[in-house]
C-alpha positions as CSV (number, residue, x, y, z in Angstrom):
1,M,0.0,0.0,0.0
2,K,1.2,3.5,-0.9
3,S,1.9,5.6,2.1
4,T,-0.1,8.8,2.7
5,K,1.7,12.2,3.0
6,T,-0.6,13.5,5.7
7,L,-2.8,11.9,8.2
8,C,-5.6,13.7,10.1
9,V,-5.8,12.4,13.7
10,S,-8.2,12.9,16.5
11,C,-7.7,12.0,20.2
12,V,-10.7,11.8,22.5
13,Q,-10.6,12.5,26.2
14,L,-13.2,10.5,28.3
15,H,-14.1,9.8,31.9
16,W,-12.3,6.8,33.2
17,A,-14.9,5.4,35.7
18,R,-18.2,5.1,33.9
19,S,-20.2,2.1,32.9
20,L,-19.7,0.0,29.9
21,D,-22.9,1.2,28.2
22,R,-22.1,4.8,28.8
23,N,-18.6,4.4,27.6
24,L,-19.7,2.6,24.4
25,D,-22.3,5.4,23.6
26,Q,-19.7,8.1,24.0
27,T,-17.2,6.0,21.8
28,I,-19.7,5.8,18.9
29,R,-20.6,9.5,19.3
30,Y,-16.9,10.5,19.0
31,I,-16.2,8.1,16.2
32,R,-19.0,10.0,14.1
33,L,-17.5,13.4,15.2
34,A,-14.1,12.5,14.2
35,A,-15.3,11.2,10.8
36,E,-17.2,14.5,10.4
37,E,-14.1,16.5,11.4
38,G,-12.2,14.7,8.4
39,S,-10.0,12.5,10.6
40,R,-8.8,9.2,9.2
41,V,-7.8,7.9,12.7
42,V,-9.5,8.4,16.1
43,L,-7.6,7.4,19.4
44,F,-9.5,6.6,22.6
45,P,-8.0,6.4,26.1
46,E,-6.8,3.3,27.8
47,A,-9.6,0.9,28.6
48,N,-12.1,3.3,27.3
49,L,-14.8,0.7,26.8
50,T,-14.5,-1.3,29.9
51,G,-13.3,1.7,32.1
52,Y,-10.4,1.5,34.4
53,Y,-12.2,1.4,37.7
54,F,-11.4,-2.1,38.9
55,P,-14.2,-2.6,41.3
56,E,-16.6,-2.3,38.4
57,V,-14.4,-3.8,35.6
58,T,-13.9,-7.1,37.4
59,R,-17.7,-7.7,37.5
60,L,-18.2,-7.2,33.7
61,P,-19.4,-10.3,31.8
62,P,-16.8,-11.1,28.9
63,E,-19.5,-11.4,26.4
64,S,-20.6,-7.7,27.1
65,I,-17.0,-6.4,26.3
66,D,-17.3,-8.6,23.1
67,R,-20.5,-7.0,22.1
68,A,-19.1,-3.6,22.6
69,L,-16.2,-4.3,20.5
70,E,-18.5,-5.6,17.7
71,A,-20.5,-2.3,18.0
72,V,-17.2,-0.3,17.6
73,C,-16.4,-2.4,14.5
74,K,-19.5,-1.6,13.0
75,A,-19.2,2.1,13.7
76,A,-15.7,2.2,12.3
77,A,-17.1,0.6,9.0
78,A,-20.1,2.9,8.9
79,N,-17.9,6.0,9.2
80,D,-14.9,4.7,7.2
81,I,-12.4,5.5,9.8
82,W,-9.6,3.8,11.8
83,V,-10.5,3.5,15.4
84,I,-8.2,2.6,18.4
85,V,-10.1,1.6,21.5
86,G,-9.2,0.0,24.8
87,T,-10.4,-2.9,27.0
88,L,-9.5,-4.8,30.0
89,K,-10.2,-8.5,29.0
90,K,-10.0,-11.6,31.1
91,T,-7.7,-14.5,30.2
92,S,-7.1,-17.7,31.9
93,D,-4.2,-15.9,33.8
94,R,-5.6,-12.5,35.1
95,C,-6.5,-9.7,32.6
96,L,-4.8,-8.2,29.7
97,N,-5.0,-4.3,29.2
98,L,-5.5,-4.2,25.5
99,A,-5.5,-1.6,22.7
100,H,-7.6,-2.8,19.6
101,V,-6.9,-1.2,16.2
102,V,-10.0,-1.3,14.2
103,S,-10.0,-0.8,10.4
104,P,-12.4,1.1,8.3
105,K,-13.7,-2.2,7.1
106,G,-14.8,-2.9,10.6
107,T,-12.3,-5.7,11.4
108,I,-9.9,-5.8,14.3
109,A,-6.6,-5.3,12.4
110,Y,-4.2,-5.3,15.2
111,E,-4.0,-5.8,19.2
112,Y,-1.5,-4.9,21.6
113,A,-1.2,-5.6,25.4
114,K,0.3,-3.1,27.8
115,V,3.7,-4.2,29.0
116,H,4.2,-2.2,32.3
117,M,1.4,-2.5,34.9
118,A,0.8,0.7,37.0
119,G,-0.8,0.9,40.3
120,R,-1.9,-1.5,43.1
121,D,-5.2,-2.8,41.3
122,E,-3.7,-3.2,37.9
123,R,-0.8,-5.2,39.3
124,K,-3.3,-7.4,41.3
125,Y,-5.8,-8.0,38.3
126,C,-3.6,-7.8,35.1
127,R,-0.3,-9.0,33.7
128,G,1.9,-7.6,31.0
129,G,2.0,-8.5,27.3
130,N,5.1,-9.9,25.6
131,K,5.7,-7.8,22.3
132,L,6.0,-4.3,21.0
133,A,3.5,-2.8,18.6
134,L,4.2,-2.3,14.9
135,F,1.5,-2.0,12.5
136,E,0.3,0.0,9.4
137,I,-2.4,2.6,9.0
138,D,-3.0,3.6,5.4
139,G,0.6,2.7,4.6
140,V,2.1,4.5,7.6
141,M,4.1,2.4,10.0
142,C,2.8,3.1,13.7
143,T,3.3,1.9,17.2
144,L,1.4,1.8,20.5
145,A,2.2,2.4,24.2
146,I,-0.4,2.2,26.9
147,C,-0.1,4.7,29.7
148,R,2.8,3.7,32.0
149,D,4.6,2.1,28.9
150,G,5.5,5.6,27.8
151,R,7.8,5.8,30.8
152,H,9.9,3.2,29.2
153,P,11.2,4.8,25.9
154,E,12.6,1.6,24.5
155,L,9.0,0.4,23.9
156,Y,8.5,3.0,21.2
157,R,12.0,3.9,20.2
158,L,12.7,0.3,19.1
159,P,9.6,0.4,16.8
160,A,10.7,3.8,15.5
161,M,14.1,2.1,14.6
162,A,11.8,-0.5,12.8
163,G,10.0,2.2,10.8
164,A,7.2,3.6,13.1
165,K,6.5,7.2,12.5
166,I,3.5,7.7,14.9
167,L,3.2,6.7,18.5
168,F,-0.4,6.2,19.5
169,H,-0.6,6.4,23.3
170,P,-3.9,5.7,25.1
171,S,-3.6,6.6,28.8
172,C,-5.6,6.7,32.0
173,S,-3.4,8.7,34.5
174,S,-5.8,8.1,37.5
175,D,-4.3,8.6,40.9
176,E,-4.7,10.1,44.2
177,I,-5.6,13.9,43.9
178,E,-2.2,15.0,45.2
179,A,-0.3,12.8,42.7
180,V,-2.4,14.0,39.8
181,V,-1.9,17.7,40.7
182,W,1.8,17.0,40.9
183,K,1.7,15.4,37.4
184,R,0.0,18.6,36.0
185,V,2.6,21.0,37.3
186,S,5.7,19.0,36.9
187,G,5.4,18.1,33.2
188,R,2.4,15.8,32.7
189,A,1.9,12.1,33.0
190,Q,3.3,11.5,29.5
191,Q,6.6,12.9,28.4
192,P,6.7,13.7,24.5
193,A,8.4,11.1,22.5
194,G,9.4,13.4,19.7
195,P,12.6,14.9,21.3
196,N,14.2,11.4,21.6
197,S,12.9,9.8,18.5
198,R,11.5,12.4,16.0
199,I,8.1,10.5,15.6
200,F,4.6,11.9,16.1
201,H,3.0,11.4,19.5
202,C,-0.8,11.2,20.0
203,V,-2.1,10.8,23.5
204,A,-5.7,10.2,24.5
205,N,-6.0,10.5,28.3
206,T,-8.9,10.5,30.8
207,V,-10.5,12.8,33.1
208,G,-13.0,12.7,36.1
209,Q,-13.1,11.3,39.6
210,S,-13.7,7.8,41.0
211,P,-17.1,7.1,42.5
212,D,-15.5,7.3,46.0
213,G,-14.0,10.6,45.3
214,K,-10.5,9.5,46.2
215,Q,-9.0,9.5,42.7
216,T,-8.9,11.8,39.6
217,S,-7.2,11.9,36.3
218,S,-5.0,14.5,34.9
219,G,-6.5,15.1,31.3
220,Q,-4.2,17.1,29.0
221,S,-4.4,14.8,26.0
222,F,-2.3,16.0,23.2
223,I,-1.0,15.6,19.7
224,R,2.7,16.6,19.3
225,D,4.9,17.2,16.4
226,V,8.1,15.2,15.9
227,N,10.1,18.0,17.8
228,G,7.7,17.6,20.7
229,L,5.9,20.8,20.0
230,P,2.1,20.8,20.6
231,L,-0.3,20.6,17.5
232,A,-3.4,20.2,19.8
233,E,-4.0,19.9,23.5
234,A,-7.1,19.2,25.6
235,G,-8.0,20.6,29.1
236,W,-7.7,19.1,32.6
237,Y,-11.3,18.3,33.5
238,Q,-13.7,17.9,30.5
239,E,-14.4,15.3,28.0
240,E,-13.5,16.6,24.6
241,M,-11.9,15.8,21.2
242,I,-8.7,17.4,19.7
243,T,-7.6,17.0,16.1
244,A,-4.5,17.7,14.0
245,V,-3.0,17.1,10.7
246,L,0.3,15.2,10.7
247,D,2.9,15.9,7.9
248,I,4.3,12.3,7.7
249,E,7.3,13.3,6.0
250,R,8.6,15.2,9.0
251,A,8.8,12.0,10.9
252,D,12.3,11.1,9.9
253,R,13.1,9.1,13.1
254,F,16.5,10.8,13.2
255,Y,17.3,10.3,17.0
256,A,16.1,6.7,17.0
257,L,18.3,5.9,14.0
258,E,21.2,7.6,15.3
259,S,21.1,5.4,18.5
260,M,21.5,2.5,16.1
261,R,24.7,3.8,14.6
262,N,26.5,5.4,17.6
263,P,28.2,4.2,19.6
264,P,29.3,1.6,17.1
265,F,29.8,-1.2,19.5
266,L,26.1,-1.2,20.4
267,S,24.9,-1.3,16.8
268,A,24.7,-5.1,16.4
269,Y,22.7,-5.3,19.5
270,W,20.1,-2.7,18.3
271,E,19.9,-4.6,15.0
272,K,19.1,-7.7,16.7
273,M,16.5,-6.2,19.0
274,V,14.8,-4.5,16.1
275,E,14.7,-8.0,14.3
276,E,13.0,-9.3,17.4
277,V,10.5,-6.6,17.4
278,R,9.5,-7.3,13.8
279,A,9.4,-11.1,14.4
280,R,6.9,-10.8,17.3
281,A,4.9,-7.8,16.1
282,D,1.9,-9.8,14.7
283,Q,1.6,-12.2,17.6
284,K,-1.8,-12.1,19.1
285,P,-1.8,-11.2,22.8
286,E,-3.0,-14.1,24.9
């Protein structure tokens, strides 16, 4: 497939502790809005369908999650748009925190499982995946990191070495109120990927408080240029959608590629790791 020169992307900021039915309604609503805006891709936050509030998520029947994914697939096809949504899905060994890449044909084209668990509940109920993300959208190589994964740059810099030009980063930076305020004033929950890789960075984060009022989320979803400069940013508190056009040719992956060359004694190790990333990229998370 011939690669596109530009890609219009929307990131949707949603509440992290709502019901599956409400989450699905909002997801389908924003799929339509993103398509009307002219976007080719719409990114939703971490676990946006199931929510990230574990007292509720752990009680969800698996078939209800499957039905929600089917509804998203139908909406993607009806609106001719790529959609990236998140779920927490049970396996035989705890849950996986998944990002599902849904094609404009209405099929799940790719899935990635979060590698690094964050927080007491996630460590209790979930386990990490065992691959890095590498997939194409309209001929553009892309990668994924979920929330805490972004604190580990190798998870997106290795895919950048392998050709990825866009990092899609669904997140739910929920925490105690003091910690969230600190994230806001100290540089946010997500550090921009561009300054150490020269790829685009698209973050869809969450907002809102938990039902018990003890936790909140930091908001501030963003779409950033390859130099880390903001193309679009969301607020701290409200659900909203941001949109930007990415000039794909700007994503030259310069810093990631330079790491492969210098210092020379590490080059062979980087090459081997990139080979492993490519070899595992299409494995289904299980």
